[in-house]
C-alpha positions as CSV (number, residue, x, y, z in Angstrom):
1,X,113.9,196.2,123.1
2,X,114.1,197.6,126.7
3,X,111.2,200.6,128.0
4,X,112.2,203.8,128.5
5,X,109.9,206.3,130.4
6,X,109.4,210.2,129.0
7,X,111.7,211.2,130.9
8,X,114.8,209.3,129.7
9,X,113.4,209.8,126.0
10,X,113.1,213.8,126.9
11,X,116.8,213.6,128.1
12,X,118.6,211.5,125.3
13,X,116.6,213.2,122.6
14,X,116.3,216.4,123.7
15,X,112.5,216.4,123.2
16,X,110.7,218.7,125.9
17,X,108.8,216.4,128.4
18,X,105.6,218.1,127.5
19,X,105.9,217.7,123.9
20,X,106.2,213.5,124.3
21,X,103.0,213.6,127.0
22,X,101.3,215.4,124.4
23,X,102.1,212.6,121.8
24,X,101.2,210.0,124.1
25,X,98.2,211.3,125.0
26,X,97.1,211.8,121.1
27,X,94.5,209.4,119.5
28,X,96.3,206.3,117.6
29,X,95.2,207.5,114.4
30,X,96.3,211.3,114.9
31,X,100.3,211.6,112.8
32,X,101.1,213.2,116.5
33,X,100.7,210.2,118.2
34,X,103.4,208.5,120.2
35,X,103.2,204.8,120.6
36,X,103.7,203.9,124.5
37,X,102.6,201.7,127.2
38,X,101.3,202.4,131.0
39,X,103.0,200.5,134.1
40,X,101.7,201.0,136.8
41,X,98.7,202.6,138.5
42,X,100.1,206.2,138.9
43,X,100.1,206.0,135.4
44,X,103.6,205.8,134.7
45,X,104.0,205.8,130.4
46,X,107.3,204.4,128.9
47,X,107.9,203.6,125.0
48,X,110.1,201.6,123.1
49,X,113.3,203.1,121.4
50,X,112.4,201.9,118.2
51,X,109.0,203.7,118.4
52,X,110.5,206.9,119.1
53,X,112.8,206.5,116.3
54,X,109.7,205.8,114.2
55,X,107.6,209.0,115.8
56,X,110.6,211.2,115.1
57,X,110.6,210.0,111.4
58,X,106.7,210.7,110.9
59,X,107.4,214.2,112.4
60,X,110.4,214.9,110.5
61,X,108.5,213.8,107.5
62,X,105.4,215.6,108.4
63,X,107.1,218.8,108.6
64,X,108.8,218.6,105.1
65,X,105.1,218.1,103.9
66,X,104.0,221.4,105.5
67,X,106.9,222.9,104.5
68,X,106.5,222.3,101.2
69,X,103.3,223.3,101.2
70,X,103.5,226.9,102.4
71,X,103.2,229.6,99.7
72,X,105.7,232.6,99.6
73,X,103.9,235.7,98.2
74,X,106.8,238.5,97.0
75,X,104.0,241.5,96.2
76,X,100.0,241.5,96.0
77,X,100.0,240.3,92.4
78,X,102.0,237.1,94.0
79,X,99.1,236.6,96.3
80,X,96.4,237.6,94.2
81,X,97.3,235.3,91.5
82,X,97.5,232.5,94.1
83,X,94.0,233.4,95.8
84,X,92.8,232.6,91.8
85,X,94.4,229.5,91.2
86,X,92.6,228.0,94.4
87,X,93.0,225.9,97.1
88,X,94.3,222.6,95.4
89,X,96.4,224.4,93.0
90,X,98.5,226.3,96.1
91,X,98.5,222.9,98.2
92,X,100.8,221.3,95.4
93,X,97.4,219.5,94.2
94,X,97.4,218.5,90.3
95,X,97.0,221.2,87.7
């Protein structure tokens, strides 16, 4: 239940500090949002280890969804077929 400063999180998990700062600045409705608290007037940002773990898991699952939606084309005919299918079929929607 200990609070970790963003610098400590960056060192512990190997995440660039600018990624953590961007995640902390994101709105809570944004999937990139990292829950955090501001500790003093200087704006020291800290988060809990559990929050970081949840955030990392959310980032991993979002990346898998985006990867699954990528369409690969071997040639021009594959691309034309994908365009004709429409966006709902390309994004893995119901057929």
